[in-house]
C-alpha positions, 0 to 999 in steps of 0.5 A: 509537543513532547520530544522523542528519544531521537530528538524529534518532536511528536507529530501533531494530532492532525498528522497522526490522524492522517497517517492512521487513515492512510494505514487504514487504507493499507489494512486491506489486503487487496489495496496493499497488493495493488500498492505493491504492484504499483511500487514495481511500476506503472500499470493500468486497471486491466493489468492490475486486476490481472496481476492481483487477481481481482475483478476489474470493478473492485480494483477500480474502486480500490484505486479510487480510494487510494487516489482520493487519499493521495497514495496513488496518482493517474495519467491518461495514455491514449484511452487508458488510465495509468496508475502510479505511486509518485511518492518514493516514501510510500513505496518504501513503507509498502516494501518495508512492511511487506519485506519484514512480514515476508522475512518473519513468516518465511522461517516459520513456514519452513518449520511448519509454524505458520499461524493463521487468523480467521 
């Protein structure tokens, strides 16, 4: 393993592969919106669908993928399945990513320089 400038070692290929898979899941705007909503607090599928503007079946499928990857968890409360993010580091990653992009695009939008991707 190579040593990083900060003194730490490079992560293993396995760790990098797992990180790439997790970031791949977050590459979906819908899943990123779900993660953002869950970083604000626990929520059931119905409320998440309303909040993110998605169809209930689609939000359920996104949650299933996020849960399978270990990015979200769920618990039963009566008849409802409530989803949450248990790992504060994941919440931090989502908040930092969205916060940085928001800060970066806000000045451009104020000057009318917002670029759009097709």
